C-alpha positions as CSV (number, residue, x, y, z in Angstrom):
1,M,0.2,-0.1,-0.1
2,P,1.3,3.1,-1.0
3,V,1.9,5.6,1.8
4,V,-0.3,8.5,2.1
5,S,1.2,12.2,2.0
6,A,2.0,13.0,5.5
7,N,1.1,16.5,4.4
8,K,-2.3,15.9,4.2
9,I,-2.5,13.7,7.7
10,E,-1.0,16.7,9.1
11,T,-3.6,19.4,7.7
12,I,-6.2,17.3,9.0
13,S,-4.8,16.9,12.0
14,Q,-3.8,20.5,12.4
15,A,-7.3,21.5,11.0
16,A,-9.9,23.9,13.3
17,D,-12.6,22.5,11.4
18,P,-12.0,18.2,10.3
19,K,-14.4,17.6,7.9
20,K,-13.2,20.5,5.9
21,A,-10.1,19.6,6.0
22,I,-11.5,15.8,4.8
23,L,-13.2,16.7,2.3
24,A,-10.5,19.1,1.1
25,A,-8.1,16.6,1.2
26,V,-10.0,14.0,-0.5
27,G,-11.4,16.5,-4.0
28,D,-13.6,16.0,-6.1
29,L,-15.4,12.5,-5.7
30,S,-17.8,13.0,-8.7
31,K,-15.9,10.5,-10.7
32,L,-16.2,7.8,-8.2
33,E,-18.7,5.3,-8.1
34,V,-19.2,2.9,-4.7
35,F,-20.7,-0.4,-5.1
36,S,-23.6,-1.6,-3.7
37,D,-23.6,-1.6,0.4
38,L,-20.6,0.6,0.2
39,V,-19.6,3.2,2.8
40,L,-16.4,5.7,1.8
41,V,-15.8,7.2,4.7
42,G,-12.7,10.0,5.4
43,T,-11.1,9.1,8.3
44,F,-10.8,10.8,11.4
45,I,-7.2,11.9,12.0
46,R,-7.3,13.5,16.0
47,N,-5.9,16.7,16.4
48,E,-2.3,17.1,17.1
49,R,-2.7,19.4,19.7
50,T,-5.0,17.4,22.7
51,A,-7.6,19.6,24.6
52,G,-5.4,20.2,27.9
53,G,-2.5,21.2,25.5
54,I,-0.3,18.3,25.0
55,I,1.3,18.1,21.7
56,R,1.2,14.1,20.2
57,P,3.9,12.8,18.7
58,S,3.8,12.8,14.9
59,D,3.6,9.2,15.0
60,N,1.2,9.1,17.6
61,V,-1.2,11.3,15.3
62,K,0.1,8.9,12.0
63,E,-1.8,6.0,14.1
64,D,-4.8,7.1,13.9
65,E,-4.5,6.4,10.1
66,Y,-4.7,2.6,11.2
67,Q,-6.5,2.6,14.5
68,G,-8.9,5.4,13.8
69,K,-13.0,4.7,14.4
70,V,-14.8,6.7,13.2
71,G,-15.0,8.4,10.0
72,L,-16.7,11.0,8.2
73,V,-19.6,9.5,5.5
74,L,-18.4,10.9,2.0
75,K,-20.5,8.9,-0.2
76,T,-22.4,6.2,-0.2
77,G,-23.5,3.2,-2.3
78,P,-27.2,2.7,-4.4
79,Q,-28.1,-0.4,-1.1
80,A,-26.8,2.1,1.9
81,S,-29.7,2.7,3.2
82,M,-31.4,-0.5,3.2
83,L,-29.2,-3.3,4.2
84,T,-28.9,-4.8,7.5
85,D,-26.9,-7.7,8.4
86,S,-30.9,-9.8,8.7
87,G,-31.9,-8.0,5.1
88,M,-33.5,-5.6,3.7
89,S,-35.2,-3.2,5.5
90,D,-36.1,0.6,5.7
91,L,-33.9,2.1,8.1
92,G,-34.2,5.4,6.6
93,N,-31.1,7.4,5.3
94,N,-28.0,6.9,8.5
95,A,-25.5,7.3,7.2
96,Q,-25.5,10.3,5.3
97,V,-23.2,11.9,3.8
98,G,-20.9,14.5,6.1
99,S,-22.2,12.4,9.0
100,W,-19.6,11.1,11.4
101,V,-20.0,7.2,11.5
102,V,-17.8,5.3,14.6
103,Y,-17.4,1.6,13.1
104,A,-15.2,-1.4,14.2
105,I,-11.8,-1.9,12.2
106,K,-11.6,-5.1,11.4
107,D,-15.1,-3.7,9.2
108,G,-13.2,-1.3,7.2
109,W,-11.2,-1.8,3.5
110,P,-9.0,0.5,3.8
111,V,-8.1,3.0,0.2
112,Q,-6.5,6.2,-0.2
113,I,-8.2,8.3,-2.0
114,N,-5.9,10.9,-3.1
115,G,-3.3,10.8,-1.5
116,T,-6.0,10.6,1.4
117,P,-6.7,7.7,4.7
118,C,-9.9,6.8,4.3
119,R,-12.7,2.9,4.3
120,F,-14.8,1.1,2.4
121,V,-17.1,-0.4,5.1
122,P,-20.8,-2.3,4.7
123,Y,-23.3,-0.6,5.6
124,S,-24.7,-2.9,8.2
125,K,-21.6,-2.4,10.2
126,L,-21.7,1.4,11.1
127,R,-22.0,0.5,15.1
128,M,-23.5,4.6,14.9
129,R,-23.7,7.9,14.2
130,I,-22.2,11.0,16.1
131,T,-22.5,14.8,16.2
132,D,-18.3,15.1,17.3
133,P,-16.0,12.9,16.0
134,N,-13.4,12.8,19.2
135,L,-16.2,11.3,21.1
136,V,-15.0,8.7,20.3
137,F,-11.3,6.4,20.2
């Protein structure tokens, strides 16, 4: 797997608004089509400076690429809001583009979109939606 741009990781980890930073880093997704029940999420990279003012080492920041459990929904497949583990269901649109979602690391397939860490996660493997990505690690 090619190395993710350290610059993009730094930019996301230093951003005041991580949602805007991830969207800017992945760029235009109009030429990308997600299949089936998959959800493409941009991996949340925690801020390099903690709430207490401690600066996290760059290795620790980079580890969020592999260990992060929160992502920003970037794009969904056509069946993403209809499938559950037990079959078809009308769950509504729980994984709306622009929402922060939580998933198990093992359930996502890591990919890079324009050098930005992302994951494909099956819709049924999303565990919850949250308003603040800092709530979960």
